[in-house]
Biopython code that builds the backbone (N, CA, C, O; Angstrom):
import numpy as np
from Bio.PDB.StructureBuilder import StructureBuilder

atoms = [
    (1, "MET", "N", (40.985, 40.061, 40.300)),
    (1, "MET", "CA", (41.483, 39.530, 41.555)),
    (1, "MET", "C", (40.416, 39.719, 42.616)),
    (1, "MET", "O", (39.793, 40.777, 42.702)),
    (2, "ASP", "N", (40.210, 38.695, 43.420)),
    (2, "ASP", "CA", (39.294, 38.770, 44.547)),
    (2, "ASP", "C", (39.924, 39.643, 45.622)),
    (2, "ASP", "O", (41.025, 39.356, 46.092)),
    (3, "SER", "N", (39.234, 40.701, 46.009)),
    (3, "SER", "CA", (39.804, 41.658, 46.959)),
    (3, "SER", "C", (40.064, 41.045, 48.327)),
    (3, "SER", "O", (40.815, 41.619, 49.116)),
    (4, "HIS", "N", (39.466, 39.899, 48.631)),
    (4, "HIS", "CA", (39.720, 39.246, 49.914)),
    (4, "HIS", "C", (41.149, 38.721, 50.014)),
    (4, "HIS", "O", (41.618, 38.402, 51.106)),
    (5, "PHE", "N", (41.827, 38.633, 48.904)),
    (5, "PHE", "CA", (43.184, 38.092, 48.885)),
    (5, "PHE", "C", (44.234, 39.170, 48.659)),
    (5, "PHE", "O", (45.401, 38.850, 48.432)),
    (6, "PHE", "N", (43.853, 40.417, 48.713)),
    (6, "PHE", "CA", (44.763, 41.542, 48.524)),
    (6, "PHE", "C", (45.301, 41.953, 49.887)),
    (6, "PHE", "O", (44.535, 42.288, 50.790)),
    (7, "THR", "N", (46.627, 41.928, 50.031)),
    (7, "THR", "CA", (47.235, 42.194, 51.333)),
    (7, "THR", "C", (47.869, 43.579, 51.403)),
    (7, "THR", "O", (48.116, 44.223, 50.383)),
    (8, "THR", "N", (48.123, 44.017, 52.623)),
    (8, "THR", "CA", (48.812, 45.294, 52.824)),
    (8, "THR", "C", (50.204, 45.247, 52.210)),
    (8, "THR", "O", (50.678, 46.243, 51.662)),
    (9, "GLU", "N", (50.860, 44.094, 52.299)),
    (9, "GLU", "CA", (52.197, 43.950, 51.714)),
    (9, "GLU", "C", (52.157, 44.092, 50.198)),
    (9, "GLU", "O", (53.045, 44.708, 49.607)),
    (10, "GLN", "N", (51.137, 43.528, 49.571)),
    (10, "GLN", "CA", (51.003, 43.669, 48.123)),
    (10, "GLN", "C", (50.759, 45.126, 47.745)),
    (10, "GLN", "O", (51.269, 45.603, 46.731)),
    (11, "CYS", "N", (49.990, 45.821, 48.550)),
    (11, "CYS", "CA", (49.719, 47.233, 48.278)),
    (11, "CYS", "C", (51.010, 48.043, 48.348)),
    (11, "CYS", "O", (51.306, 48.817, 47.438)),
    (12, "ARG", "N", (51.770, 47.872, 49.410)),
    (12, "ARG", "CA", (53.032, 48.606, 49.547)),
    (12, "ARG", "C", (54.018, 48.213, 48.452)),
    (12, "ARG", "O", (54.715, 49.067, 47.903)),
    (13, "GLY", "N", (54.076, 46.922, 48.136)),
    (13, "GLY", "CA", (54.988, 46.456, 47.099)),
    (13, "GLY", "C", (54.646, 47.005, 45.728)),
    (13, "GLY", "O", (55.532, 47.419, 44.979)),
    (14, "ALA", "N", (53.368, 47.011, 45.398)),
    (14, "ALA", "CA", (52.935, 47.540, 44.101)),
    (14, "ALA", "C", (53.227, 49.032, 44.007)),
    (14, "ALA", "O", (53.664, 49.519, 42.965)),
    (15, "ARG", "N", (52.986, 49.753, 45.089)),
    (15, "ARG", "CA", (53.303, 51.187, 45.088)),
    (15, "ARG", "C", (54.786, 51.407, 44.860)),
    (15, "ARG", "O", (55.182, 52.285, 44.093)),
    (16, "ALA", "N", (55.609, 50.603, 45.532)),
    (16, "ALA", "CA", (57.064, 50.740, 45.380)),
    (16, "ALA", "C", (57.488, 50.450, 43.944)),
    (16, "ALA", "O", (58.330, 51.157, 43.390)),
    (17, "MET", "N", (56.914, 49.419, 43.343)),
    (17, "MET", "CA", (57.267, 49.069, 41.968)),
    (17, "MET", "C", (56.927, 50.191, 41.002)),
    (17, "MET", "O", (57.656, 50.424, 40.038)),
    (18, "LEU", "N", (55.831, 50.884, 41.254)),
    (18, "LEU", "CA", (55.406, 51.974, 40.378)),
    (18, "LEU", "C", (56.038, 53.307, 40.758)),
    (18, "LEU", "O", (55.957, 54.279, 40.007)),
    (19, "GLY", "N", (56.667, 53.346, 41.927)),
    (19, "GLY", "CA", (57.240, 54.600, 42.404)),
    (19, "GLY", "C", (56.177, 55.594, 42.834)),
    (19, "GLY", "O", (56.397, 56.804, 42.782)),
    (20, "TRP", "N", (55.017, 55.087, 43.261)),
    (20, "TRP", "CA", (53.899, 55.928, 43.661)),
    (20, "TRP", "C", (53.936, 56.215, 45.151)),
    (20, "TRP", "O", (54.289, 55.348, 45.950)),
    (21, "SER", "N", (53.575, 57.418, 45.517)),
    (21, "SER", "CA", (53.340, 57.768, 46.919)),
    (21, "SER", "C", (51.919, 57.321, 47.282)),
    (21, "SER", "O", (51.136, 56.940, 46.412)),
    (22, "GLN", "N", (51.604, 57.373, 48.563)),
    (22, "GLN", "CA", (50.227, 57.076, 48.968)),
    (22, "GLN", "C", (49.260, 58.053, 48.311)),
    (22, "GLN", "O", (48.164, 57.667, 47.903)),
    (23, "ALA", "N", (49.660, 59.307, 48.209)),
    (23, "ALA", "CA", (48.793, 60.323, 47.591)),
    (23, "ALA", "C", (48.553, 60.023, 46.112)),
    (23, "ALA", "O", (47.443, 60.207, 45.612)),
    (24, "GLU", "N", (49.590, 59.561, 45.412)),
    (24, "GLU", "CA", (49.437, 59.233, 43.987)),
    (24, "GLU", "C", (48.508, 58.041, 43.795)),
    (24, "GLU", "O", (47.682, 58.036, 42.883)),
    (25, "LEU", "N", (48.642, 57.029, 44.654)),
    (25, "LEU", "CA", (47.732, 55.888, 44.576)),
    (25, "LEU", "C", (46.310, 56.336, 44.880)),
    (25, "LEU", "O", (45.371, 55.947, 44.186)),
    (26, "ALA", "N", (46.153, 57.145, 45.909)),
    (26, "ALA", "CA", (44.819, 57.630, 46.278)),
    (26, "ALA", "C", (44.162, 58.361, 45.109)),
    (26, "ALA", "O", (42.976, 58.170, 44.839)),
    (27, "LYS", "N", (44.932, 59.192, 44.423)),
    (27, "LYS", "CA", (44.394, 59.928, 43.273)),
    (27, "LYS", "C", (43.990, 58.965, 42.157)),
    (27, "LYS", "O", (42.912, 59.103, 41.579)),
    (28, "ALA", "N", (44.851, 57.993, 41.854)),
    (28, "ALA", "CA", (44.555, 57.033, 40.787)),
    (28, "ALA", "C", (43.331, 56.182, 41.121)),
    (28, "ALA", "O", (42.549, 55.834, 40.236)),
    (29, "ALA", "N", (43.172, 55.849, 42.404)),
    (29, "ALA", "CA", (42.061, 54.995, 42.835)),
    (29, "ALA", "C", (40.814, 55.789, 43.215)),
    (29, "ALA", "O", (39.754, 55.214, 43.463)),
    (30, "LYS", "N", (40.948, 57.119, 43.259)),
    (30, "LYS", "CA", (39.830, 57.988, 43.652)),
    (30, "LYS", "C", (39.331, 57.665, 45.063)),
    (30, "LYS", "O", (38.129, 57.574, 45.310)),
    (31, "VAL", "N", (40.290, 57.494, 45.979)),
    (31, "VAL", "CA", (40.000, 57.312, 47.401)),
    (31, "VAL", "C", (40.866, 58.305, 48.172)),
    (31, "VAL", "O", (41.737, 58.951, 47.588)),
    (32, "SER", "N", (40.637, 58.428, 49.461)),
    (32, "SER", "CA", (41.448, 59.357, 50.247)),
    (32, "SER", "C", (42.820, 58.754, 50.555)),
    (32, "SER", "O", (42.976, 57.534, 50.609)),
    (33, "ARG", "N", (43.810, 59.628, 50.756)),
    (33, "ARG", "CA", (45.131, 59.153, 51.144)),
    (33, "ARG", "C", (45.047, 58.441, 52.488)),
    (33, "ARG", "O", (45.781, 57.483, 52.729)),
    (34, "GLN", "N", (44.165, 58.900, 53.359)),
    (34, "GLN", "CA", (44.008, 58.263, 54.671)),
    (34, "GLN", "C", (43.524, 56.823, 54.528)),
    (34, "GLN", "O", (43.917, 55.961, 55.313)),
    (35, "THR", "N", (42.679, 56.554, 53.538)),
    (35, "THR", "CA", (42.229, 55.182, 53.277)),
    (35, "THR", "C", (43.422, 54.293, 52.963)),
    (35, "THR", "O", (43.513, 53.173, 53.464)),
    (36, "ILE", "N", (44.336, 54.786, 52.136)),
    (36, "ILE", "CA", (45.541, 54.028, 51.783)),
    (36, "ILE", "C", (46.415, 53.835, 53.014)),
    (36, "ILE", "O", (46.860, 52.721, 53.294)),
    (37, "ALA", "N", (46.661, 54.910, 53.748)),
    (37, "ALA", "CA", (47.526, 54.848, 54.932)),
    (37, "ALA", "C", (46.969, 53.880, 55.971)),
    (37, "ALA", "O", (47.713, 53.070, 56.524)),
    (38, "ASP", "N", (45.672, 53.957, 56.240)),
    (38, "ASP", "CA", (45.055, 53.067, 57.226)),
    (38, "ASP", "C", (45.164, 51.608, 56.804)),
    (38, "ASP", "O", (45.441, 50.741, 57.633)),
    (39, "PHE", "N", (44.949, 51.331, 55.524)),
    (39, "PHE", "CA", (45.055, 49.957, 55.033)),
    (39, "PHE", "C", (46.487, 49.453, 55.142)),
    (39, "PHE", "O", (46.718, 48.345, 55.626)),
    (40, "GLU", "N", (47.445, 50.251, 54.698)),
    (40, "GLU", "CA", (48.837, 49.807, 54.687)),
    (40, "GLU", "C", (49.398, 49.575, 56.089)),
    (40, "GLU", "O", (50.286, 48.741, 56.267)),
    (41, "ARG", "N", (48.898, 50.291, 57.067)),
    (41, "ARG", "CA", (49.405, 50.058, 58.424)),
    (41, "ARG", "C", (48.571, 49.019, 59.175)),
    (41, "ARG", "O", (48.850, 48.719, 60.335)),
    (42, "GLY", "N", (47.556, 48.476, 58.516)),
    (42, "GLY", "CA", (46.756, 47.415, 59.108)),
    (42, "GLY", "C", (45.681, 47.892, 60.055)),
    (42, "GLY", "O", (45.145, 47.100, 60.830)),
    (43, "ALA", "N", (45.349, 49.181, 60.010)),
    (43, "ALA", "CA", (44.324, 49.730, 60.902)),
    (43, "ALA", "C", (42.937, 49.196, 60.549)),
    (43, "ALA", "O", (42.141, 48.883, 61.434)),
    (44, "HIS", "N", (42.657, 49.096, 59.260)),
    (44, "HIS", "CA", (41.393, 48.509, 58.806)),
    (44, "HIS", "C", (41.456, 48.245, 57.311)),
    (44, "HIS", "O", (42.276, 48.813, 56.591)),
    (45, "VAL", "N", (40.569, 47.368, 56.868)),
    (45, "VAL", "CA", (40.440, 47.074, 55.439)),
    (45, "VAL", "C", (39.413, 48.049, 54.873)),
    (45, "VAL", "O", (38.342, 48.221, 55.454)),
    (46, "PRO", "N", (39.724, 48.686, 53.750)),
    (46, "PRO", "CA", (38.764, 49.622, 53.155)),
    (46, "PRO", "C", (37.454, 48.933, 52.784)),
    (46, "PRO", "O", (37.411, 47.717, 52.595)),
    (47, "ILE", "N", (36.389, 49.725, 52.682)),
    (47, "ILE", "CA", (35.123, 49.156, 52.233)),
    (47, "ILE", "C", (35.326, 48.560, 50.843)),
    (47, "ILE", "O", (36.244, 48.943, 50.117)),
    (48, "SER", "N", (34.472, 47.636, 50.493)),
    (48, "SER", "CA", (34.645, 46.833, 49.282)),
    (48, "SER", "C", (34.874, 47.660, 48.020)),
    (48, "SER", "O", (35.786, 47.364, 47.248)),
    (49, "ASN", "N", (34.058, 48.695, 47.800)),
    (49, "ASN", "CA", (34.221, 49.456, 46.553)),
    (49, "ASN", "C", (35.541, 50.226, 46.538)),
    (49, "ASN", "O", (36.132, 50.393, 45.471)),
    (50, "ASN", "N", (36.020, 50.701, 47.691)),
    (50, "ASN", "CA", (37.319, 51.381, 47.736)),
    (50, "ASN", "C", (38.461, 50.403, 47.490)),
    (50, "ASN", "O", (39.415, 50.725, 46.783)),
    (51, "LEU", "N", (38.367, 49.212, 48.071)),
    (51, "LEU", "CA", (39.408, 48.207, 47.869)),
    (51, "LEU", "C", (39.465, 47.796, 46.396)),
    (51, "LEU", "O", (40.546, 47.640, 45.830)),
    (52, "THR", "N", (38.312, 47.627, 45.792)),
    (52, "THR", "CA", (38.257, 47.304, 44.365)),
    (52, "THR", "C", (38.878, 48.420, 43.536)),
    (52, "THR", "O", (39.585, 48.148, 42.566)),
    (53, "SER", "N", (38.624, 49.667, 43.903)),
    (53, "SER", "CA", (39.201, 50.809, 43.182)),
    (53, "SER", "C", (40.718, 50.832, 43.288)),
    (53, "SER", "O", (41.403, 51.161, 42.320)),
    (54, "ILE", "N", (41.245, 50.487, 44.451)),
    (54, "ILE", "CA", (42.700, 50.444, 44.651)),
    (54, "ILE", "C", (43.314, 49.364, 43.762)),
    (54, "ILE", "O", (44.295, 49.610, 43.060)),
    (55, "ILE", "N", (42.733, 48.180, 43.797)),
    (55, "ILE", "CA", (43.239, 47.067, 42.984)),
    (55, "ILE", "C", (43.165, 47.424, 41.501)),
    (55, "ILE", "O", (44.116, 47.178, 40.758)),
    (56, "THR", "N", (42.056, 47.995, 41.068)),
    (56, "THR", "CA", (41.877, 48.376, 39.667)),
    (56, "THR", "C", (42.906, 49.412, 39.240)),
    (56, "THR", "O", (43.443, 49.327, 38.135)),
    (57, "ALA", "N", (43.191, 50.389, 40.095)),
    (57, "ALA", "CA", (44.197, 51.409, 39.765)),
    (57, "ALA", "C", (45.550, 50.755, 39.511)),
    (57, "ALA", "O", (46.247, 51.114, 38.562)),
    (58, "PHE", "N", (45.917, 49.810, 40.345)),
    (58, "PHE", "CA", (47.181, 49.098, 40.142)),
    (58, "PHE", "C", (47.155, 48.288, 38.849)),
    (58, "PHE", "O", (48.112, 48.319, 38.076)),
    (59, "GLN", "N", (46.075, 47.570, 38.615)),
    (59, "GLN", "CA", (45.981, 46.747, 37.412)),
    (59, "GLN", "C", (46.047, 47.598, 36.151)),
    (59, "GLN", "O", (46.682, 47.207, 35.171)),
    (60, "GLU", "N", (45.405, 48.745, 36.166)),
    (60, "GLU", "CA", (45.455, 49.636, 35.004)),
    (60, "GLU", "C", (46.846, 50.221, 34.796)),
    (60, "GLU", "O", (47.183, 50.651, 33.693)),
    (61, "ALA", "N", (47.654, 50.238, 35.853)),
    (61, "ALA", "CA", (49.036, 50.721, 35.754)),
    (61, "ALA", "C", (50.003, 49.595, 35.387)),
    (61, "ALA", "O", (51.211, 49.816, 35.308)),
    (62, "GLY", "N", (49.469, 48.381, 35.161)),
    (62, "GLY", "CA", (50.305, 47.277, 34.708)),
    (62, "GLY", "C", (50.752, 46.304, 35.777)),
    (62, "GLY", "O", (51.674, 45.519, 35.554)),
    (63, "ILE", "N", (50.112, 46.345, 36.936)),
    (63, "ILE", "CA", (50.478, 45.460, 38.043)),
    (63, "ILE", "C", (49.571, 44.237, 38.057)),
    (63, "ILE", "O", (48.377, 44.323, 37.767)),
    (64, "GLU", "N", (50.161, 43.100, 38.399)),
    (64, "GLU", "CA", (49.421, 41.851, 38.555)),
    (64, "GLU", "C", (49.711, 41.314, 39.947)),
    (64, "GLU", "O", (50.852, 41.346, 40.407)),
    (65, "PHE", "N", (48.680, 40.822, 40.614)),
    (65, "PHE", "CA", (48.836, 40.279, 41.959)),
    (65, "PHE", "C", (48.813, 38.764, 41.911)),
    (65, "PHE", "O", (48.042, 38.164, 41.162)),
    (66, "ILE", "N", (49.665, 38.153, 42.720)),
    (66, "ILE", "CA", (49.814, 36.699, 42.761)),
    (66, "ILE", "C", (49.238, 36.211, 44.080)),
    (66, "ILE", "O", (49.606, 36.699, 45.148)),
    (67, "ARG", "N", (48.337, 35.249, 43.997)),
    (67, "ARG", "CA", (47.726, 34.666, 45.193)),
    (67, "ARG", "C", (48.691, 33.727, 45.902)),
    (67, "ARG", "O", (49.699, 33.295, 45.342)),
    (68, "GLU", "N", (48.354, 33.429, 47.136)),
    (68, "GLU", "CA", (49.076, 32.433, 47.927)),
    (68, "GLU", "C", (48.826, 31.073, 47.282)),
    (68, "GLU", "O", (47.687, 30.608, 47.231)),
    (69, "ASN", "N", (49.863, 30.451, 46.801)),
    (69, "ASN", "CA", (49.765, 29.107, 46.218)),
    (69, "ASN", "C", (50.864, 28.234, 46.790)),
    (69, "ASN", "O", (51.501, 27.469, 46.066)),
    (70, "GLY", "N", (51.082, 28.346, 48.076)),
    (70, "GLY", "CA", (52.133, 27.582, 48.717)),
    (70, "GLY", "C", (53.465, 28.296, 48.724)),
    (70, "GLY", "O", (54.377, 27.895, 49.447)),
    (71, "GLY", "N", (53.595, 29.351, 47.930)),
    (71, "GLY", "CA", (54.853, 30.073, 47.866)),
    (71, "GLY", "C", (54.753, 31.505, 48.348)),
    (71, "GLY", "O", (55.726, 32.256, 48.280)),
    (72, "GLY", "N", (53.595, 31.885, 48.828)),
    (72, "GLY", "CA", (53.402, 33.246, 49.316)),
    (72, "GLY", "C", (52.787, 34.146, 48.260)),
    (72, "GLY", "O", (52.896, 33.894, 47.060)),
    (73, "VAL", "N", (52.137, 35.204, 48.737)),
    (73, "VAL", "CA", (51.536, 36.167, 47.822)),
    (73, "VAL", "C", (52.629, 36.996, 47.181)),
    (73, "VAL", "O", (53.757, 37.050, 47.672)),
    (74, "GLY", "N", (52.284, 37.638, 46.082)),
    (74, "GLY", "CA", (53.290, 38.447, 45.407)),
    (74, "GLY", "C", (52.667, 39.506, 44.530)),
    (74, "GLY", "O", (51.447, 39.649, 44.447)),
    (75, "VAL", "N", (53.540, 40.237, 43.884)),
    (75, "VAL", "CA", (53.138, 41.302, 42.977)),
    (75, "VAL", "C", (54.182, 41.382, 41.875)),
    (75, "VAL", "O", (55.377, 41.241, 42.136)),
    (76, "ARG", "N", (53.735, 41.607, 40.640)),
    (76, "ARG", "CA", (54.667, 41.704, 39.513)),
    (76, "ARG", "C", (54.042, 42.567, 38.425)),
    (76, "ARG", "O", (52.848, 42.867, 38.457)),
    (77, "PHE", "N", (54.869, 42.959, 37.465)),
    (77, "PHE", "CA", (54.347, 43.655, 36.301)),
    (77, "PHE", "C", (53.685, 42.634, 35.392)),
    (77, "PHE", "O", (54.164, 41.506, 35.282)),
    (78, "LYS", "N", (52.594, 43.008, 34.738)),
    (78, "LYS", "CA", (51.893, 42.109, 33.819)),
    (78, "LYS", "C", (52.767, 41.729, 32.641)),
    (78, "LYS", "O", (52.784, 40.573, 32.217)),
    (79, "LYS", "N", (53.493, 42.705, 32.113)),
    (79, "LYS", "CA", (54.371, 42.474, 30.973)),
    (79, "LYS", "C", (55.728, 43.041, 31.315)),
    (79, "LYS", "O", (55.862, 43.863, 32.222)),
    (80, "ALA", "N", (56.734, 42.596, 30.583)),
    (80, "ALA", "CA", (58.072, 43.149, 30.797)),
    (80, "ALA", "C", (58.030, 44.646, 30.548)),
    (80, "ALA", "O", (57.524, 45.104, 29.523)),
    (81, "MET", "N", (58.559, 45.391, 31.481)),
    (81, "MET", "CA", (58.589, 46.845, 31.356)),
    (81, "MET", "C", (59.860, 47.247, 30.616)),
    (81, "MET", "O", (60.913, 46.646, 30.829)),
    (82, "PRO", "N", (59.779, 48.247, 29.756)),
    (82, "PRO", "CA", (60.971, 48.686, 29.024)),
    (82, "PRO", "C", (62.048, 49.194, 29.973)),
    (82, "PRO", "O", (61.750, 49.870, 30.958)),
    (83, "ARG", "N", (63.264, 48.876, 29.679)),
    (83, "ARG", "CA", (64.402, 49.325, 30.497)),
    (83, "ARG", "C", (64.993, 50.581, 29.887)),
    (83, "ARG", "O", (64.762, 50.908, 28.722)),
    (84, "GLY", "N", (65.747, 51.258, 30.693)),
    (84, "GLY", "CA", (66.441, 52.440, 30.188)),
    (84, "GLY", "C", (65.784, 53.713, 30.669)),
    (84, "GLY", "O", (64.825, 53.678, 31.440)),
    (85, "GLY", "N", (66.291, 54.810, 30.223)),
    (85, "GLY", "CA", (65.701, 56.037, 30.709)),
    (85, "GLY", "C", (66.063, 57.217, 29.987)),
    (85, "GLY", "O", (65.611, 58.311, 30.325)),
]
sb = StructureBuilder()
sb.init_structure("model")
sb.init_model(0)
sb.init_chain("A")
sb.init_seg("    ")
for serial, (resi, resn, name, xyz) in enumerate(atoms, 1):
    if name == "N":
        sb.init_residue(resn, " ", resi, " ")
    sb.init_atom(name, np.array(xyz, "f"), 0.0, 1.0, " ", f" {name:<3s}", serial, name[0])
structure = sb.get_structure()
């Protein structure tokens, strides 16, 4: 995914789908929690390598990002996730 098309809403949505806190995402992406917090509140976009690390962490956890194609951006699991518990 081109990081120029990754939105704060997709970041928050992907975290919610995985049940991750900002700290958990930061650990998975090897960035600071403040980097995640600043991005999600729209304070600034992380530097390119940090943004790529965030996207990669989500993708490795099974998340896929959907570009704006007239219907809005989105986020989904790459494959059906097992149900139950």
